[in-house]
C-alpha positions in Angstrom: 105.1 208.9 164.5 108.4 207.2 164.6 111.2 209.1 163.2 112.8 207.1 160.5 116.1 208.8 161.2 116.0 207.7 164.9 115.4 204.1 163.9 118.2 201.8 164.9 119.4 200.1 161.9 119.4 196.3 161.9 122.8 194.9 161.7 123.5 193.4 158.3 123.8 189.6 158.2 126.5 188.1 156.1 125.2 185.7 153.5 126.6 182.2 153.9 128.1 180.9 150.8 126.2 178.1 149.1 127.4 174.6 149.7 128.9 173.0 146.6 126.6 170.6 144.9 123.5 171.7 146.6 120.8 174.0 145.4 120.4 177.3 147.2 117.2 177.3 149.2 114.8 180.2 148.4 114.8 183.0 150.8 111.8 183.5 152.9 109.7 186.5 152.4 109.8 189.2 155.1 106.9 189.1 157.4 105.4 192.3 156.0 105.6 190.9 152.5 103.9 187.7 153.7 101.2 189.8 155.3 100.5 191.8 152.2 100.6 188.6 150.1 97.7 187.2 152.1 95.5 190.2 151.5 92.6 189.7 148.9 94.2 191.9 146.3 92.9 191.8 142.8 95.1 189.4 140.9 96.3 190.3 137.5 94.9 188.4 134.6 97.1 185.4 133.9 97.7 184.0 130.4 97.8 180.2 130.3 100.0 178.5 127.9 98.7 175.5 125.9 100.8 173.0 127.9 99.4 174.3 131.1 95.8 173.5 130.1 94.7 170.0 131.4 91.0 169.5 131.0 89.3 167.2 133.4 88.0 164.0 131.7 85.4 161.5 132.9 86.6 158.0 133.9 86.3 155.4 131.2 86.3 152.4 133.6 82.7 151.7 133.2 82.6 151.9 129.4 85.7 149.7 129.0 84.2 147.0 131.2 81.0 146.8 129.2 82.8 146.9 125.8 85.3 144.2 126.9 82.4 142.0 128.0 80.7 142.4 124.7 83.8 141.6 122.8 84.5 138.5 124.9 81.0 137.3 124.3 81.3 137.9 120.6 84.6 136.0 120.6 83.1 133.0 122.5 80.1 132.9 120.1 82.4 133.0 117.0 84.6 130.2 118.4 81.5 128.2 119.3 80.0 128.7 115.8 83.3 127.6 114.2 83.6 124.5 116.4 79.9 123.7 115.7 80.5 124.0 112.0 83.6 121.8 112.1 81.7 119.2 114.2 78.8 119.2 111.8 81.2 118.8 108.8 82.9 115.9 110.6 79.6 114.3 111.6 78.3 114.8 108.0 81.1 112.8 106.6 81.4 110.1 109.3 77.6 109.5 109.5 76.8 110.3 105.9 74.4 113.0 106.7 72.9 115.1 103.9 75.6 114.2 101.4 74.9 114.4 97.8 74.0 110.9 96.6 76.6 109.3 94.2 78.2 105.9 93.6 81.7 105.1 92.5 83.9 102.0 92.0 86.7 101.8 94.6 89.5 99.4 93.8 91.7 98.0 96.6 94.6 96.0 94.9 96.5 93.3 96.6 99.6 95.6 96.7 98.1 97.6 99.5 97.8 94.5 101.7 100.4 92.7 103.7 100.5 89.8 106.1 101.8 90.0 109.7 101.6 87.9 112.8 99.2 89.1 115.5 99.1 87.8 119.1 96.0 85.9 120.3 94.8 86.7 123.8 92.2 85.1 126.0 89.5 86.8 128.0 92.0 87.6 130.8 94.4 89.2 128.4 96.9 86.4 128.5 98.7 85.6 125.2 97.8 82.2 124.0 99.4 82.2 120.6 99.7 84.0 117.3 98.1 84.0 113.9 98.9 85.3 110.5 96.5 87.9 109.3 96.1 90.1 106.2 96.3 93.8 107.0 95.2 96.7 104.8 97.1 99.9 104.4 94.5 102.3 105.7 96.2 105.3 104.3 95.9 103.8 100.8 92.3 102.8 101.5 91.4 106.3 102.7 93.1 107.8 99.7 91.1 105.5 97.3 87.8 106.5 99.0 88.7 110.2 98.9 89.7 110.1 95.3 86.5 108.4 94.4 84.5 111.1 96.2 83.0 108.7 98.7 84.5 110.4 101.8 85.7 114.0 102.3 88.2 113.8 105.1 90.9 111.1 105.0 92.1 111.9 108.5 88.7 111.2 110.0 88.4 107.8 108.2 91.9 106.9 109.4 91.0 107.8 112.9 87.8 105.7 112.7 89.8 102.8 111.2 92.3 102.8 114.0 89.6 102.7 116.6 87.5 100.0 114.8 90.5 97.8 113.6 89.3 98.2 110.1 92.7 97.2 108.7 91.9 93.6 109.6 88.4 93.7 108.2 88.9 95.1 104.7 89.6 92.8 101.8 91.1 93.5 98.4 88.7 93.8 95.5 86.6 96.2 93.5 83.6 97.7 95.3 80.6 99.8 94.2 80.2 102.2 97.1 77.9 105.1 97.8 78.2 108.4 99.6 75.1 107.3 101.6 77.1 104.8 103.5 78.6 105.9 106.8 82.1 104.9 107.8 81.0 101.7 109.6 79.0 100.6 106.5 81.9 101.4 104.2 84.2 99.1 106.1 81.5 96.4 106.2 81.0 96.7 102.5 84.7 96.5 101.6 84.8 92.8 102.4 84.7 89.6 100.3 81.2 88.3 99.5 79.3 91.6 100.1 76.8 92.9 97.6 79.1 95.9 96.9 81.8 93.8 95.4 82.3 94.3 91.7 81.5 91.1 89.8 83.4 90.1 86.7 81.9 87.4 84.4 84.5 85.3 82.7 84.0 82.4 80.3 86.6 79.6 79.9 86.3 77.3 76.8 86.7 73.5 77.0 90.2 72.4 76.3 92.1 75.2 78.0 95.0 74.2 80.2 95.2 75.3 83.8 98.0 77.7 82.9 95.8 79.4 80.3 92.9 79.6 82.8 95.1 81.1 85.5 96.6 83.7 83.1 93.1 84.7 82.0 92.1 85.2 85.6 95.1 87.4 86.2 94.3 89.4 83.0 90.8 90.0 84.4 92.3 91.2 87.6 90.7 88.5 89.6 93.9 87.2 91.3 97.5 86.6 90.3 98.9 83.6 88.6 101.4 83.1 91.4 98.6 83.0 94.0 96.6 80.6 91.9 99.4 78.2 91.5 100.2 78.4 95.2 96.6 77.6 96.1 96.4 74.8 93.5 99.5 73.2 95.1 98.9 73.7 98.8 95.3 74.2 99.6 93.4 71.1 100.8 90.2 70.8 98.7 87.7 68.3 100.0 86.3 66.6 96.9 86.0 62.9 96.2 87.6 63.1 92.8 90.7 64.5 94.3 91.3 61.5 96.6 95.0 60.5 96.7 96.0 63.8 95.1 98.6 64.9 97.6 99.4 68.6 98.1 102.6 70.1 97.0 102.1 70.0 93.2 99.8 72.3 91.4 99.5 69.8 88.5 97.3 67.6 90.7 94.4 69.9 89.6 95.0 69.8 85.9 91.9 68.5 84.2 89.6 69.4 87.2 89.4 73.2 86.6 86.0 72.8 85.0 85.4 75.1 82.0 82.3 77.2 82.2 81.2 80.8 82.8 81.7 82.2 86.3 81.2 85.3 88.3 84.3 86.4 90.2 85.1 89.2 92.6 87.9 91.5 91.7 90.8 90.5 94.0 89.0 87.3 95.1 91.2 84.9 97.1 92.9 82.3 94.9 91.6 79.3 96.9 88.1 80.6 96.6 88.4 81.0 92.8 89.7 77.5 92.3 87.0 76.1 94.6 84.4 77.5 92.2 85.8 75.4 89.4 86.0 72.3 91.5 82.5 72.8 92.9 81.1 73.2 89.4 82.7 69.8 88.4 81.5 68.1 91.5 77.9 69.2 90.9 77.9 67.5 87.5 79.2 64.1 88.6 76.2 61.9 89.2 75.9 58.6 91.1 75.6 56.8 87.8 78.9 58.2 86.7 80.6 57.0 89.8 79.0 53.5 89.3 80.4 53.5 85.7 83.9 54.4 86.9 83.8 51.5 89.5 82.5 49.1 86.8 85.3 50.0 84.5 87.8 49.3 87.3 89.4 52.7 86.8 89.6 56.0 88.6 88.1 59.4 88.0 91.5 60.9 87.3 92.1 58.3 84.5 88.7 59.1 83.0 89.5 62.8 83.0 92.9 62.1 81.5 91.2 60.2 78.6 88.6 63.0 78.4 91.3 65.6 78.1 92.8 63.8 75.1 89.4 63.5 73.5 88.9 67.3 74.0 92.1 68.0 72.1 91.7 65.4 69.4 88.0 65.4 68.4 86.9 67.8 65.8 83.2 67.8 66.8 80.8 66.2 69.2 80.1 63.2 66.9 83.8 62.2 66.9 84.2 62.2 70.7 83.0 58.6 71.3 85.0 57.3 68.3 88.2 58.9 69.5 87.5 57.4 72.9 87.2 54.0 71.3 90.5 54.4 69.5 92.2 55.3 72.9 90.8 52.3 74.7 91.5 49.9 71.8 95.1 50.9 71.6 95.6 50.7 75.4 94.0 47.3 75.4 96.4 46.2 72.6 99.4 47.5 74.4 100.0 50.0 71.6 101.3 53.5 72.2 98.6 56.1 71.8 100.8 58.0 69.3 98.6 61.2 69.8 100.6 64.4 69.3 98.2 66.5 71.5 99.9 64.9 74.6 103.4 66.1 73.8 102.0 69.5 72.8 101.0 69.9 76.4 104.7 70.7 77.1 104.8 73.0 74.1 101.7 75.1 74.5 103.1 78.0 72.5 103.5 75.8 69.4 101.5 77.4 66.5 102.7 75.3 63.5 100.9 72.8 61.4 99.6 69.3 61.9 103.0 67.8 61.2 105.2 68.4 64.2 108.9 69.2 63.8 111.3 66.5 64.8 112.6 68.2 67.9 109.1 68.0 69.4 108.3 64.5 68.0 111.5 63.1 69.6 111.3 64.9 72.9 111.7 62.4 75.6 108.9 62.8 78.1 106.1 60.7 79.6 103.8 63.1 77.8 105.2 61.9 74.4 102.8 59.0 73.7 104.7 58.2 70.5 107.6 57.0 72.6 105.9 55.9 75.9 103.0 53.5 76.5 99.9 54.3 78.5 98.3 57.5 79.4 100.2 60.7 80.1 101.0 61.5 83.8 98.2 64.1 84.0 95.3 65.3 82.0 96.5 67.6 79.2 93.7 70.1 79.4 90.4 70.7 81.3 87.7 68.9 79.4 84.0 69.6 79.3 81.2 67.2 80.2 80.8 66.0 76.6 84.3 64.6 76.6 83.9 63.2 80.1 80.8 61.4 79.0 82.5 60.1 75.9 85.4 58.8 78.1 82.8 56.9 80.2 80.8 55.8 77.2 83.1 55.1 74.3 81.7 53.8 71.0 82.2 50.1 70.4 84.5 50.0 67.3 87.5 48.2 65.9 89.2 51.5 65.1 92.9 51.9 66.0 93.8 54.9 63.8 92.4 58.2 62.6 93.7 61.1 60.5 92.6 64.5 59.7 90.8 65.1 56.4 92.1 68.6 55.5 89.2 69.1 53.1 86.4 68.7 55.6 88.3 69.5 58.8 87.1 66.2 60.4 88.7 62.9 61.0 88.7 59.6 59.1 88.8 56.4 61.2 90.6 53.2 60.2 91.0 49.6 61.4 94.5 48.9 60.2 97.7 50.9 59.5 97.6 50.2 55.7 94.4 52.0 55.2 95.6 54.8 57.5 98.9 55.3 55.7 97.2 55.2 52.3 94.9 58.0 53.3 97.6 60.1 55.0 99.5 59.9 51.7 96.7 61.8 50.0 96.9 64.7 52.5 99.2 67.6 52.8 99.7 68.5 56.4 101.5 71.8 56.5 
């Protein structure tokens, strides 16, 4: 046993002061304390605080990968379904698939059209010239179709129109269209002459002037008065009875706008409208009529001018040939016609009585046949075939005068002025 008292004490080591700013390192345990610390001694029961408890969890990597794949697949499917629905809706409108059947009238007025110059190119793409074309406002056309319920998506129709150049194919007018027509068929049916065009039936009585007829056409929304006068003046109509009728003056067609009942398209071109009148007259002129004109040594225009006066002067069909005889008898005798209907051509708004006021009677114009000899410069209205036939086949009489019988509403015919004046004195022409 070692005597604790005889043990040589270890010299005390002076502790070094800690360096400023540095933590003091922990002191190492003595060797005997390290020895005893390694012995399997019974550890005291330790109390864990809540913050010291960290349970071990399983990795979620596998579950997250599966769930993300499912969510991505669902997203792709949803997007595909939405796109498929949109494509179906577009195809349904463009191709007119399974649309509820209905028809509607779509009106395309002249106001949504304009003219512009387009370049003409050959097969090699070289510009060879230009031409003036009528162009439709596709935005307005799409709006009219949408408002009528014919299409559902204006933007799709505008896209189709830009690809198919529909702005150059569509014409103004009124069209009966159906939802069963696809976009291509709609464009094709919005053109002049198609079965879809709305037809307006208009009747024009004998004796109307060209101005009255043109204003009636505008009122029926066929075409404008301005366009009709321009077409009457400038369009070259190829008919025999218009020979020597130079372009530039619309009055060249007065008397040839044949009165009848016609079918017109809403917004029809003015030249086409006028051509219908001229064609109707042309179809009624026979070879015998042309032979009569040649035998009389006159022209068809002169015959129509006489017929127009007959149309205005005769009270009924029985009087037409007698009125014609008076006209030819006075012309042959170098008398003035003295027929007030000719000067009233310049005063078409006059609504007074038989006795004209002095300012009209004395109006100096070639149409005033009280002052000027011969026929007026043009026909004074558009006569029917009965008056044209009377002008070609006047009754053979010695009448030079006639006057209205106010009691019967018909005319009395006279050989000399004394008989005429005596009868006129018995009438009161208000």
